[in-house]
C-alpha positions as CSV (number, residue, x, y, z in Angstrom):
1,M,-0.1,-0.2,0.0
2,N,1.1,3.3,-0.6
3,I,1.2,5.6,2.2
4,L,1.0,8.8,-0.4
5,E,0.0,9.3,-3.4
6,V,0.4,12.6,-5.9
7,S,-1.6,12.2,-9.4
8,H,-0.9,15.0,-11.9
9,V,-0.8,17.7,-9.5
10,E,-0.1,21.6,-10.8
11,K,0.3,24.8,-9.4
12,H,0.8,28.0,-11.8
13,Y,2.4,30.9,-10.4
14,K,3.1,34.0,-12.6
15,R,6.9,33.1,-12.9
16,F,6.7,29.2,-11.8
17,Q,4.7,26.2,-12.7
18,L,4.3,22.7,-10.9
19,R,3.1,20.7,-13.6
20,D,1.7,17.5,-14.0
21,V,3.6,15.9,-10.9
22,D,3.1,12.2,-10.4
23,M,4.5,10.3,-7.2
24,A,3.9,7.2,-5.1
25,M,5.4,6.5,-1.9
26,P,5.0,3.1,-0.6
27,Q,4.9,2.4,3.0
28,G,7.8,1.7,5.2
29,C,10.1,3.8,3.2
30,I,12.2,7.0,2.7
31,M,11.9,9.1,-0.2
32,G,14.5,11.7,-1.0
33,L,13.0,14.6,-2.9
34,I,16.0,16.6,-4.7
35,G,16.2,19.1,-7.0
36,E,17.7,22.5,-7.5
37,N,17.1,25.9,-5.9
38,G,13.8,26.8,-7.3
39,A,12.4,23.2,-8.5
40,G,9.2,23.1,-6.8
41,K,10.2,20.8,-3.9
42,S,8.9,23.3,-1.1
43,T,5.6,24.2,-3.5
44,L,5.0,20.5,-3.6
45,L,5.4,20.2,0.3
46,K,3.2,23.0,0.5
47,C,0.7,21.3,-2.0
48,I,0.2,18.2,0.0
49,L,-0.1,20.0,3.2
50,G,-2.8,22.1,2.0
51,L,-1.0,25.5,2.3
52,V,-1.1,26.4,-0.8
53,R,-4.3,25.4,-2.9
54,R,-3.1,23.6,-5.8
55,D,-4.5,24.0,-9.5
56,G,-4.9,20.4,-10.3
57,G,-4.5,16.8,-9.4
58,N,-5.4,14.7,-6.6
59,I,-3.6,13.8,-3.6
60,T,-4.2,10.5,-0.8
61,F,-2.4,9.6,2.2
62,R,-3.2,5.8,2.9
63,G,-5.8,5.8,0.4
64,E,-8.1,8.7,1.1
65,E,-8.3,11.8,-0.5
66,L,-5.9,14.4,1.8
67,N,-7.6,17.7,3.0
68,A,-6.1,19.9,5.2
69,D,-9.1,20.3,7.0
70,T,-9.4,16.6,7.6
71,A,-8.4,14.3,10.6
72,Q,-5.4,12.9,8.9
73,M,-3.4,16.2,9.3
74,E,-3.3,14.8,12.7
75,E,-0.9,11.8,11.5
76,I,1.2,14.3,9.4
77,G,4.2,15.4,10.8
78,V,5.7,18.5,9.5
79,V,9.5,20.3,9.7
80,F,10.6,23.2,7.0
81,D,13.6,25.1,6.9
82,T,12.0,28.0,9.2
83,L,10.2,27.0,12.1
84,P,7.2,29.0,13.4
85,F,8.6,29.2,16.9
86,H,8.6,32.6,18.8
87,G,12.0,33.2,20.4
88,Q,10.8,34.0,23.7
89,L,9.1,30.4,24.1
90,T,11.0,27.6,25.5
91,P,11.0,24.0,24.4
92,A,8.7,22.9,27.4
93,Q,6.1,25.9,26.4
94,V,6.3,24.8,22.6
95,G,5.6,21.5,24.2
96,K,2.0,23.1,25.8
97,L,1.2,24.7,22.4
98,H,1.3,21.5,20.5
99,K,-0.6,19.7,23.0
100,G,-3.8,22.1,22.2
101,L,-3.4,21.8,18.4
102,Y,-2.8,17.9,18.1
103,K,-5.2,15.0,20.0
104,N,-2.8,12.7,20.0
105,W,0.3,15.0,21.3
106,D,2.5,12.5,23.7
107,N,4.4,15.3,25.9
108,A,6.0,12.5,27.6
109,R,7.3,11.5,24.5
110,Y,8.2,15.0,23.6
111,L,10.6,15.7,26.5
112,Q,12.2,12.7,26.1
113,N,12.9,13.6,22.3
114,I,14.2,16.9,23.7
115,K,16.6,15.4,25.9
116,R,17.6,12.8,23.4
117,F,18.5,16.0,21.5
118,G,20.4,17.8,24.0
119,L,17.8,20.7,24.0
120,P,17.5,22.6,27.1
121,E,14.0,22.6,28.1
122,K,13.7,26.0,29.9
123,E,15.8,28.2,28.0
124,K,14.3,30.5,25.4
125,I,14.9,29.6,21.8
126,K,16.1,32.9,20.8
127,G,19.6,32.2,21.6
128,F,18.9,28.5,19.8
129,S,21.6,27.9,16.8
130,K,19.8,26.5,13.5
131,G,20.3,23.2,14.0
132,M,19.0,23.2,17.4
133,L,16.0,24.8,16.3
134,M,15.8,22.1,13.7
135,K,16.2,19.5,16.4
136,L,13.3,21.2,18.0
137,G,11.0,21.1,15.1
138,I,12.0,17.2,14.8
139,A,11.2,16.6,18.2
140,A,7.7,17.8,18.0
141,A,7.0,16.1,14.6
142,L,8.0,12.6,16.2
143,S,5.7,13.5,19.2
144,H,1.8,13.2,18.1
145,N,1.9,9.6,16.6
146,A,2.5,10.8,12.8
147,R,2.4,8.2,10.1
148,L,4.2,10.3,7.7
149,L,6.7,12.6,7.8
150,L,7.2,15.6,5.6
151,L,10.6,17.2,6.1
152,D,12.3,20.1,4.5
153,E,16.1,20.7,4.8
154,P,15.9,19.3,8.3
155,T,19.4,18.6,8.4
156,A,20.3,22.1,7.2
157,G,22.9,23.7,9.8
158,L,23.5,20.5,11.6
159,D,27.3,19.2,11.9
160,P,27.7,15.6,10.8
161,I,27.8,13.8,14.4
162,A,24.2,15.2,14.7
163,R,23.0,14.8,11.1
164,D,23.9,10.7,11.4
165,D,22.0,10.8,14.6
166,L,18.8,12.0,13.0
167,M,19.4,9.8,10.1
168,D,19.3,6.6,12.8
169,I,15.8,8.1,14.0
170,F,14.6,8.4,10.5
171,L,15.2,5.0,9.9
172,E,13.7,3.8,13.6
173,F,10.5,5.7,12.3
174,V,10.0,3.8,9.1
175,Q,11.0,0.1,11.2
176,D,7.2,0.3,11.4
177,E,6.0,-0.5,8.0
178,T,3.4,1.6,8.5
179,H,5.0,4.7,8.4
180,G,6.8,6.6,5.9
181,I,9.3,10.0,5.9
182,L,9.1,12.8,2.7
183,L,12.4,14.1,3.1
184,S,13.4,17.3,0.9
185,T,17.0,17.8,0.7
186,H,20.3,19.5,-0.7
187,I,22.7,17.1,1.4
188,T,22.3,14.0,-0.5
189,A,24.9,12.3,1.3
190,D,21.9,11.8,4.0
191,L,20.1,9.7,1.1
192,E,22.8,8.0,0.1
193,R,22.5,6.7,3.3
194,V,19.2,6.4,4.6
195,A,16.8,6.7,1.2
196,D,14.9,3.7,-0.1
197,Y,13.3,5.7,-3.2
198,V,14.4,8.9,-4.7
199,T,11.9,11.8,-6.9
200,F,14.3,14.3,-9.0
201,L,12.0,17.6,-9.4
202,H,13.7,20.0,-12.5
203,E,11.8,23.1,-13.3
204,G,8.6,22.1,-11.9
205,R,8.4,18.6,-13.4
206,V,9.2,15.0,-12.0
207,L,12.1,13.9,-14.2
208,F,11.8,10.4,-12.4
209,T,11.2,8.7,-9.5
210,R,13.2,5.5,-9.0
211,P,14.4,3.1,-6.1
212,K,17.8,4.7,-4.5
213,D,19.7,1.4,-5.4
214,D,18.9,1.3,-8.8
215,L,20.8,5.0,-9.5
216,R,24.0,3.4,-7.8
217,D,23.3,-0.3,-9.3
218,E,22.4,0.7,-12.9
219,F,23.7,4.4,-13.5
220,R,27.2,4.9,-14.9
221,L,29.4,7.9,-15.2
222,V,32.0,7.9,-18.2
223,H,34.7,10.1,-18.5
224,C,36.3,10.1,-22.5
225,G,37.9,11.6,-25.3
226,E,36.1,12.6,-28.3
227,A,35.9,9.1,-30.3
228,D,34.4,7.2,-27.3
229,F,31.7,10.2,-26.6
230,R,30.6,10.0,-30.3
231,K,29.5,6.3,-29.7
232,L,28.4,6.7,-26.3
233,R,26.3,9.8,-26.9
234,E,23.9,7.5,-29.3
235,E,23.1,5.2,-26.3
236,T,19.6,5.2,-24.9
237,G,19.1,8.0,-22.6
238,A,22.6,9.5,-22.8
239,I,23.3,12.9,-20.7
240,W,26.5,14.6,-21.8
241,R,28.7,17.6,-21.0
242,K,32.1,18.5,-22.2
243,Q,35.2,19.5,-19.8
244,D,38.0,20.7,-20.9
245,T,39.3,18.3,-23.1
246,Q,37.0,15.8,-22.0
247,Y,33.8,14.5,-22.0
248,E,31.2,13.6,-19.4
249,V,28.4,11.0,-20.5
250,L,25.6,9.6,-17.6
251,L,24.3,6.2,-18.7
252,P,21.0,5.4,-17.2
253,D,21.4,1.9,-18.5
254,G,25.4,1.7,-18.1
255,A,25.9,-1.3,-16.3
256,A,24.8,-3.2,-19.7
257,A,26.7,-0.3,-21.7
258,A,29.9,-1.2,-19.8
259,R,30.0,-5.0,-21.6
260,R,29.8,-3.0,-25.0
261,Y,32.7,-0.5,-24.5
262,P,35.5,-2.2,-22.4
263,G,37.8,0.2,-23.3
264,C,35.9,3.0,-21.4
265,Q,36.1,3.3,-17.4
266,F,32.6,3.2,-16.0
267,D,32.2,4.9,-12.4
268,R,29.3,4.4,-10.2
269,P,27.7,8.2,-9.7
270,T,26.8,9.7,-6.6
271,I,23.0,11.3,-6.2
272,D,24.9,14.8,-6.8
273,E,26.5,13.9,-9.9
274,I,23.6,12.5,-11.3
275,M,21.5,15.4,-10.6
276,L,24.2,17.8,-11.5
277,M,24.2,16.0,-15.2
278,Y,20.6,16.3,-15.5
279,V,20.3,19.8,-15.1
280,K,23.6,20.9,-16.8
281,G,24.0,17.8,-19.4
282,G,22.6,17.7,-23.0
283,T,21.1,14.9,-25.0
284,N,19.6,13.6,-27.9
285,S,16.2,14.5,-27.6
């Protein structure tokens, strides 16, 4: 069963359009949402949450149409890259506010999360670093029995150790196979570690949704000269760009192509390299 389905979603602004976005997210998984700045990641999250009115399409949560004014929203935890907490509040007071917002608010669990994240319970949050504020938001999102977490740059501003701790928490969350996490991030190293699927948005459109392991197992990146480039560019789905005197060629079916070109070096690309080639590379189409 899919915990979240986005079907033909549209959102039109004067200078930007979210166009015909389709995405299906199975239960028990972490899906990474990637794309350059302005690709539409935050707009898509806001459409899912009903924070902006979409101009077309449907969104379902656990098989039912999702609307902002339904009880389903109780089961969705949200953390954006900017948090709406007043600086004069303490984490303890933030918990009391959330208790009035969520019927299933678990304050004991919230206080445990605060302690786990090393946050001072009674200190005003105006003195918190960005990383501390993100931890506060995640502590709250994990404290009202949510089934789905929507996270927008949740590890921004965190040091590598704190990011690693959060990845462990996210993995724990989806061990219950009725849960799921949609994680929008520019830190693709986090996705290399924890994501099950990756959805790539570019200029308001979905370029692909694929299992993360497929990206590593099937895509190949080749650095080559002119002669090999002329052959490789004819491969199905090839994307390329010129770098000084050499070419970089990304092949979505590179594992098979490697057998046809034994003289070339085929490397496994990172998610960053795949995204860069799709955004800046050229194709035969």
